[in-house]
DSSP file (Angstrom, degrees, kcal/mol; ACC not computed):
  #  RESIDUE AA STRUCTURE BP1 BP2  ACC     N-H-->O    O-->H-N    N-H-->O    O-->H-N    TCO  KAPPA ALPHA  PHI   PSI    X-CA   Y-CA   Z-CA
    1    1 A X              0   0    0      0, 0.0     2,-0.0     0, 0.0     0, 0.0   0.000 360.0 360.0 360.0 135.3   38.0   62.5   -1.6
    2    2 A X     >  -     0   0    0      1,-0.1     4,-2.3     4,-0.0     5,-0.2  -0.323 360.0-115.1 -75.4 159.3   37.6   61.2   -5.1
    3    3 A X  H  > S+     0   0    0      1,-0.2     4,-2.2     2,-0.2     5,-0.2   0.887 115.1  55.3 -59.4 -40.6   34.2   61.2   -6.9
    4    4 A X  H  > S+     0   0    0      1,-0.2     4,-2.5     2,-0.2     5,-0.2   0.942 110.4  43.3 -59.8 -50.0   34.1   57.4   -6.9
    5    5 A X  H  > S+     0   0    0      1,-0.2     4,-1.8     2,-0.2     5,-0.3   0.880 111.2  56.0 -65.6 -37.2   34.5   57.1   -3.1
    6    6 A X  H  X S+     0   0    0     -4,-2.3     4,-0.9     1,-0.2    -1,-0.2   0.920 115.0  37.2 -60.8 -44.9   32.1   59.9   -2.5
    7    7 A X  H  < S+     0   0    0     -4,-2.2     5,-0.3     1,-0.2    -2,-0.2   0.897 123.0  39.8 -77.1 -40.8   29.3   58.2   -4.5
    8    8 A X  H  < S+     0   0    0     -4,-2.5    -2,-0.2    -5,-0.2    -1,-0.2   0.603 119.0  42.5 -91.0 -10.2   29.9   54.6   -3.5
    9    9 A X  H  < S+     0   0    0     -4,-1.8     2,-0.3    -5,-0.2    -1,-0.2   0.651  91.7  88.3-109.4 -16.8   30.8   55.0    0.2
   10   10 A X  S  < S-     0   0    0     -4,-0.9     2,-2.1    -5,-0.3    -4,-0.0  -0.620  84.8-117.0 -83.8 141.6   28.2   57.5    1.4
   11   11 A X  S    S+     0   0    0     -2,-0.3     2,-0.3    52,-0.0    -1,-0.1  -0.501  76.1 105.3 -79.3  77.1   24.9   56.1    2.6
   12   12 A X  S    S-     0   0    0     -2,-2.1     2,-0.1    -5,-0.3    50,-0.0  -0.944  75.6 -85.1-148.2 166.3   22.7   57.7   -0.1
   13   13 A X        -     0   0    0     -2,-0.3     2,-0.4    50,-0.1    50,-0.2  -0.383  39.0-158.1 -70.6 155.0   20.8   57.0   -3.2
   14   14 A X  E     -A   62   0A   0     48,-2.2    48,-3.2    -2,-0.1     2,-0.0  -0.996  15.5-122.6-138.6 130.4   22.7   57.1   -6.5
   15   15 A X  E  >  -A   61   0A   0     -2,-0.4     4,-2.4    46,-0.3    46,-0.3  -0.360  20.1-123.0 -71.4 153.3   21.2   57.6  -10.0
   16   16 A X  H  > S+     0   0    0     44,-2.6     4,-3.0     1,-0.2     5,-0.2   0.929 114.4  49.4 -58.1 -45.8   21.8   54.9  -12.6
   17   17 A X  H  > S+     0   0    0     43,-0.4     4,-2.2     1,-0.2    -1,-0.2   0.906 109.5  51.3 -62.3 -43.1   23.4   57.6  -14.9
   18   18 A X  H  > S+     0   0    0      1,-0.2     4,-0.6     2,-0.2    -1,-0.2   0.927 116.1  39.9 -61.1 -47.1   25.7   58.9  -12.1
   19   19 A X  H >X S+     0   0    0     -4,-2.4     4,-1.3     1,-0.2     3,-1.0   0.900 112.7  55.9 -70.4 -40.7   27.0   55.4  -11.3
   20   20 A X  H 3X S+     0   0    0     -4,-3.0     4,-2.7    -5,-0.3     3,-0.3   0.871 101.6  57.1 -61.0 -37.9   27.1   54.3  -14.9
   21   21 A X  H 3< S+     0   0    0     -4,-2.2    -1,-0.3     1,-0.2    -2,-0.2   0.717 103.0  55.7 -69.6 -18.1   29.4   57.3  -15.9
   22   22 A X  H << S+     0   0    0     -3,-1.0    56,-0.6    -4,-0.6     3,-0.3   0.835 113.4  39.9 -77.9 -33.5   31.8   56.1  -13.2
   23   23 A X  H  < S+     0   0    0     -4,-1.3     2,-0.5    -3,-0.3    -2,-0.2   0.830 125.9  36.2 -80.4 -33.9   32.1   52.6  -14.9
   24   24 A X    ><  +     0   0    0     -4,-2.7     3,-0.9    -5,-0.2    -1,-0.2  -0.751  67.5 162.8-122.8  81.8   32.0   54.0  -18.4
   25   25 A X  T 3   +     0   0    0     -2,-0.5    -1,-0.1    -3,-0.3    -4,-0.1   0.696  68.2  57.3 -76.8 -20.2   34.0   57.2  -18.4
   26   26 A X  T 3  S+     0   0    0      2,-0.1     2,-0.3     6,-0.0    -1,-0.2   0.267  98.1  65.8 -99.6  12.3   34.6   57.5  -22.1
   27   27 A X  S <  S-     0   0    0     -3,-0.9    -3,-0.1    -6,-0.1     5,-0.0  -0.851  92.3 -82.7-128.9 165.7   31.0   57.5  -23.4
   28   28 A X     >  -     0   0    0     -2,-0.3     4,-2.7     1,-0.1     3,-0.3  -0.289  44.8-111.5 -62.2 151.1   28.0   59.7  -23.2
   29   29 A X  H  > S+     0   0    0      1,-0.2     4,-2.3     2,-0.2     5,-0.2   0.854 117.6  53.5 -55.0 -37.9   25.9   59.3  -20.0
   30   30 A X  H  > S+     0   0    0      2,-0.2     4,-1.9     1,-0.2    -1,-0.2   0.903 111.4  45.4 -65.0 -40.4   23.0   57.8  -21.9
   31   31 A X  H  > S+     0   0    0     -3,-0.3     4,-2.7     2,-0.2    -2,-0.2   0.898 110.8  53.7 -68.6 -41.0   25.3   55.2  -23.4
   32   32 A X  H  X S+     0   0    0     -4,-2.7     4,-2.4     1,-0.2    -2,-0.2   0.907 107.9  50.8 -59.6 -42.0   26.9   54.5  -20.1
   33   33 A X  H  X S+     0   0    0     -4,-2.3     4,-2.3    -5,-0.2    -1,-0.2   0.921 110.9  47.8 -62.7 -44.2   23.5   53.9  -18.5
   34   34 A X  H  X S+     0   0    0     -4,-1.9     4,-2.3     1,-0.2    -2,-0.2   0.914 111.8  50.9 -62.0 -42.6   22.5   51.4  -21.3
   35   35 A X  H  X S+     0   0    0     -4,-2.7     4,-2.5     2,-0.2    -2,-0.2   0.904 110.3  48.7 -63.0 -41.8   25.9   49.6  -20.9
   36   36 A X  H  X S+     0   0    0     -4,-2.4     4,-2.3     2,-0.2    -1,-0.2   0.924 111.5  49.0 -65.4 -43.6   25.4   49.3  -17.1
   37   37 A X  H  X S+     0   0    0     -4,-2.3     4,-1.8     1,-0.2    -1,-0.2   0.891 111.4  50.8 -62.4 -38.6   21.9   47.9  -17.5
   38   38 A X  H  X S+     0   0    0     -4,-2.3     4,-1.3     1,-0.2    -2,-0.2   0.927 109.4  50.6 -62.9 -45.4   23.2   45.4  -20.1
   39   39 A X  H  X S+     0   0    0     -4,-2.5     4,-0.6     1,-0.2     3,-0.3   0.891 106.8  54.7 -60.7 -40.1   26.0   44.3  -17.8
   40   40 A X  H >< S+     0   0    0     -4,-2.3     3,-1.1     1,-0.2     7,-0.5   0.918 108.1  48.8 -59.5 -43.4   23.5   43.8  -15.0
   41   41 A X  H 3< S+     0   0    0     -4,-1.8    -1,-0.2     1,-0.2    -2,-0.2   0.742 102.9  62.3 -70.6 -22.4   21.4   41.5  -17.2
   42   42 A X  H 3< S+     0   0    0     -4,-1.3     2,-0.7    -3,-0.3    -1,-0.2   0.630  97.7  61.7 -77.8 -13.4   24.5   39.5  -18.2
   43   43 A X    <X  -     0   0    0     -3,-1.1     4,-3.0    -4,-0.6     3,-0.3  -0.841  67.6-172.5-112.8  91.6   25.1   38.5  -14.6
   44   44 A X  H  > S+     0   0    0     -2,-0.7     4,-2.6     1,-0.2     5,-0.2   0.855  85.9  50.9 -54.5 -38.3   22.0   36.4  -13.6
   45   45 A X  H  > S+     0   0    0      2,-0.2     4,-2.2     1,-0.2    -1,-0.2   0.908 112.9  45.6 -67.4 -40.8   23.0   36.3   -9.9
   46   46 A X  H  > S+     0   0    0     -3,-0.3     4,-2.6     2,-0.2     5,-0.2   0.945 113.1  50.3 -63.7 -48.7   23.6   40.0   -9.8
   47   47 A X  H  X S+     0   0    0     -4,-3.0     4,-2.5    -7,-0.5    -2,-0.2   0.926 112.5  46.7 -56.3 -47.5   20.3   40.7  -11.6
   48   48 A X  H  X S+     0   0    0     -4,-2.6     4,-2.6    -5,-0.2    -1,-0.2   0.901 111.4  51.3 -63.8 -41.7   18.4   38.4   -9.2
   49   49 A X  H  X S+     0   0    0     -4,-2.2     4,-1.1     2,-0.2    -1,-0.2   0.903 111.5  47.8 -62.5 -41.0   20.0   40.0   -6.1
   50   50 A X  H  <>S+     0   0    0     -4,-2.6     5,-2.5     2,-0.2     3,-0.4   0.921 111.4  49.8 -66.0 -43.7   19.1   43.5   -7.3
   51   51 A X  H ><5S+     0   0    0     -4,-2.5     3,-1.8     1,-0.2    -2,-0.2   0.917 108.9  52.7 -60.8 -43.2   15.5   42.4   -8.0
   52   52 A X  H 3<5S+     0   0    0     -4,-2.6    -1,-0.2     1,-0.3    -2,-0.2   0.770 105.7  55.5 -63.6 -25.2   15.2   40.9   -4.6
   53   53 A X  T 3<5S-     0   0    0     -4,-1.1    -1,-0.3    -3,-0.4    -2,-0.2   0.389 130.5 -93.5 -88.9   4.0   16.5   44.2   -3.1
   54   54 A X  T < 5S+     0   0    0     -3,-1.8    -3,-0.2     1,-0.3     2,-0.2   0.482  80.2 136.7 103.0   3.3   13.6   46.1   -4.8
   55   55 A X      < -     0   0    0     -5,-2.5    -1,-0.3    -6,-0.2     2,-0.3  -0.536  26.0-179.9 -84.1 149.0   15.3   47.1   -8.1
   56   56 A X    >   -     0   0    0     -2,-0.2     3,-1.8     0, 0.0     0, 0.0  -0.959  42.1-110.5-138.2 159.4   13.8   46.9  -11.5
   57   57 A X  T 3  S+     0   0    0     -2,-0.3   -20,-0.0     1,-0.3    -2,-0.0   0.548 116.1  60.5 -70.7  -2.9   15.3   47.9  -14.8
   58   58 A X  T 3  S+     0   0    0      2,-0.0    -1,-0.3     0, 0.0     2,-0.1   0.572  82.3 101.3 -94.4 -12.4   12.8   50.9  -15.0
   59   59 A X    <   -     0   0    0     -3,-1.8    -4,-0.0     1,-0.1     3,-0.0  -0.425  59.5-154.8 -73.6 149.4   14.1   52.5  -11.8
   60   60 A X  S    S+     0   0    0     -2,-0.1   -44,-2.6   -44,-0.1   -43,-0.4   0.415  70.6  53.2-104.5  -1.0   16.4   55.4  -12.2
   61   61 A X  E     -A   15   0A   0    -46,-0.3     2,-0.4   -45,-0.1   -46,-0.3  -0.933  64.1-143.0-134.5 158.1   18.2   55.1   -8.8
   62   62 A X  E     -A   14   0A   0    -48,-3.2   -48,-2.2    -2,-0.3     2,-0.1  -0.937  20.3-131.3-114.8 142.2   20.1   52.6   -6.8
   63   63 A X     >  -     0   0    0     -2,-0.4     4,-2.4   -50,-0.2     5,-0.2  -0.424  34.9-101.7 -79.0 165.7   19.9   52.3   -3.0
   64   64 A X  H  > S+     0   0    0      1,-0.2     4,-2.1     2,-0.2     5,-0.1   0.888 125.7  53.2 -56.2 -38.3   23.1   52.0   -1.0
   65   65 A X  H  > S+     0   0    0      1,-0.2     4,-1.9     2,-0.2    -1,-0.2   0.903 108.9  48.7 -62.6 -41.5   22.5   48.3   -0.7
   66   66 A X  H  > S+     0   0    0      2,-0.2     4,-2.4     1,-0.2    -2,-0.2   0.871 108.5  53.1 -68.4 -37.1   22.1   48.0   -4.5
   67   67 A X  H  X S+     0   0    0     -4,-2.4     4,-2.5     1,-0.2    -1,-0.2   0.911 108.4  51.4 -62.0 -41.1   25.3   50.0   -5.1
   68   68 A X  H  X S+     0   0    0     -4,-2.1     4,-2.1     2,-0.2    -2,-0.2   0.893 108.4  51.0 -64.0 -39.5   27.1   47.6   -2.8
   69   69 A X  H  X S+     0   0    0     -4,-1.9     4,-2.1     2,-0.2     5,-0.2   0.921 110.1  49.9 -62.1 -43.9   25.8   44.6   -4.8
   70   70 A X  H  X S+     0   0    0     -4,-2.4     4,-3.3     1,-0.2     5,-0.5   0.920 110.6  49.5 -60.9 -43.9   27.0   46.2   -8.0
   71   71 A X  H  X S+     0   0    0     -4,-2.5     4,-1.6     1,-0.2    -1,-0.2   0.885 109.3  52.7 -63.1 -38.2   30.4   46.8   -6.5
   72   72 A X  H  < S+     0   0    0     -4,-2.1    -1,-0.2    -5,-0.2    -2,-0.2   0.905 120.8  31.2 -65.0 -41.1   30.6   43.1   -5.3
   73   73 A X  H  < S+     0   0    0     -4,-2.1    -2,-0.2    -5,-0.1    -1,-0.2   0.867 133.0  28.4 -86.3 -38.5   29.8   41.7   -8.8
   74   74 A X  H  < S-     0   0    0     -4,-3.3    -3,-0.2    -5,-0.2    -2,-0.2   0.569 103.6-125.6-101.6 -11.0   31.3   44.3  -11.1
   75   75 A X     <  -     0   0    0     -4,-1.6    -1,-0.2    -5,-0.5     2,-0.2  -0.203  47.2 -42.4  86.7 173.6   34.1   45.7   -8.9
   76   76 A X        -     0   0    0      1,-0.1   -72,-0.0    -4,-0.1    -5,-0.0  -0.493  66.5-106.6 -73.8 143.9   34.8   49.3   -8.0
   77   77 A X              0   0    0     -2,-0.2   -54,-0.2     1,-0.1    -1,-0.1  -0.338 360.0 360.0 -64.4 154.5   34.4   51.9  -10.8
   78   78 A X              0   0    0    -56,-0.6    -1,-0.1   -55,-0.1   -55,-0.1   0.472 360.0 360.0 -75.7 360.0   37.6   53.3  -12.1
């Protein structure tokens, strides 16, 4: 099973850094996290959906529901 499927299909919490490094494989984890947070803010509908699900930009983890929202708006990580 690939790392992507393991993180995005299992019903568990996922850290921002962990998920961000799947979307941004060629940069440092800290940069990947900043890039993912920036992308979230660029999609007002995604941002609002995440906030409604209990997320804030200060949280360090995503719930399985929030990961699913990210996948719906941003697509699957490579």
